[in-house]
C-alpha positions as CSV (number, residue, x, y, z in Angstrom):
1,X,168.2,-121.3,-233.5
2,X,164.8,-122.7,-234.1
3,X,164.8,-124.2,-230.5
4,X,165.6,-120.7,-229.1
5,X,162.7,-119.0,-230.9
6,X,160.3,-121.8,-229.8
7,X,161.3,-121.7,-226.2
8,X,162.1,-118.0,-225.6
9,X,159.4,-117.7,-222.9
10,X,160.9,-120.5,-220.8
11,X,164.3,-118.9,-221.1
12,X,163.0,-115.5,-219.9
13,X,161.1,-117.3,-217.0
14,X,164.3,-119.1,-216.0
15,X,166.3,-115.9,-216.0
16,X,163.6,-114.2,-213.9
17,X,163.6,-117.0,-211.3
18,X,167.4,-116.9,-211.2
19,X,167.5,-113.1,-210.6
20,X,164.8,-113.4,-207.9
21,X,166.9,-116.1,-206.1
22,X,170.1,-114.0,-206.3
23,X,168.3,-111.0,-204.9
24,X,167.0,-113.1,-202.0
25,X,163.3,-113.1,-202.8
26,X,162.9,-116.9,-203.0
27,X,166.0,-118.7,-201.7
28,X,167.7,-119.4,-198.4
29,X,170.1,-116.6,-199.2
30,X,170.1,-113.1,-197.8
31,X,166.5,-112.8,-196.9
32,X,166.1,-115.9,-194.9
33,X,162.4,-116.4,-194.2
34,X,161.1,-113.3,-195.9
35,X,157.6,-114.3,-197.1
36,X,155.9,-110.9,-197.4
37,X,156.4,-107.2,-197.7
38,X,159.2,-105.8,-195.6
39,X,157.9,-104.7,-192.2
40,X,160.3,-102.3,-190.5
41,X,160.4,-102.6,-186.7
42,X,161.6,-99.0,-186.5
43,X,159.8,-95.9,-187.6
44,X,158.9,-96.4,-191.3
45,X,160.1,-92.8,-192.1
46,X,163.5,-93.8,-190.9
47,X,165.7,-95.4,-193.6
48,X,167.8,-97.2,-191.0
49,X,166.9,-100.1,-188.7
50,X,168.6,-101.4,-185.6
51,X,170.4,-104.8,-185.5
52,X,168.9,-106.5,-182.4
53,X,172.1,-108.4,-181.7
54,X,174.8,-105.6,-182.0
55,X,172.6,-102.5,-181.7
56,X,174.1,-101.1,-184.9
57,X,172.0,-99.1,-187.3
58,X,171.7,-100.9,-190.7
59,X,170.1,-100.1,-194.0
60,X,167.2,-102.5,-194.6
61,X,167.8,-102.4,-198.4
62,X,171.3,-104.0,-198.0
63,X,171.0,-105.7,-194.6
64,X,170.8,-109.5,-193.9
65,X,167.3,-110.2,-192.6
66,X,165.1,-112.9,-191.1
67,X,161.4,-113.1,-190.3
68,X,160.5,-114.2,-186.8
69,X,156.9,-114.4,-185.5
70,X,155.6,-112.3,-188.5
71,X,158.2,-109.5,-188.1
72,X,161.3,-108.8,-190.1
73,X,164.6,-108.2,-188.3
74,X,167.6,-106.7,-190.0
75,X,171.2,-107.5,-189.2
76,X,174.6,-106.0,-189.9
77,X,176.2,-109.4,-190.6
78,X,175.4,-113.1,-191.2
79,X,177.1,-113.9,-187.9
80,X,174.6,-111.6,-186.0
81,X,171.7,-113.3,-187.8
82,X,173.0,-116.7,-186.8
83,X,173.2,-115.5,-183.1
84,X,169.6,-114.3,-183.4
85,X,168.5,-117.6,-184.9
86,X,170.2,-119.5,-182.0
87,X,168.1,-117.6,-179.4
88,X,165.5,-115.5,-181.2
89,X,163.2,-114.9,-178.1
90,X,166.1,-113.2,-176.2
91,X,167.0,-110.8,-179.0
92,X,163.4,-110.2,-180.2
93,X,162.3,-109.2,-176.7
94,X,165.1,-106.6,-176.4
95,X,164.5,-105.3,-180.0
96,X,160.8,-104.6,-179.2
97,X,161.3,-103.4,-175.7
98,X,159.2,-106.3,-174.3
99,X,160.8,-108.7,-171.8
100,X,159.4,-112.1,-170.9
101,X,158.9,-112.9,-167.2
102,X,160.6,-116.1,-166.1
103,X,158.8,-118.4,-163.7
104,X,160.6,-120.3,-161.0
105,X,163.6,-119.7,-158.7
C-alpha cells in the first residue's frame, strides 16, 4: 500500500497514456497519422465527411482516418483506408476535385 501512495502520479500518467492510445491519439490504431487538430475536408458545419474511396458519408467522430499531405481523410472502413494508402494521390485528387495531368503518351 505504501508503494501505491508513493507512486500514484505515475499510475495516473500511465492510465492517461493508455486511454489516449486506445482512443487513437498516439498510436498506429484508428487515427493513423493524425498529428494535429482534425481538419474536415468538407464544410465544417457538416457533421458528415465523404470517404474518398467509396464515396460514402461518414461521421468523423467514429470514422477511421489518415493524414495525407497535411489533410485528414475519413474512411468508412479500414479496408478503404488501406486502398487509399496504396494509392493516395489517386484518391486525394478525386476527393479534392483536383486532377493531376499526366505527361507522355
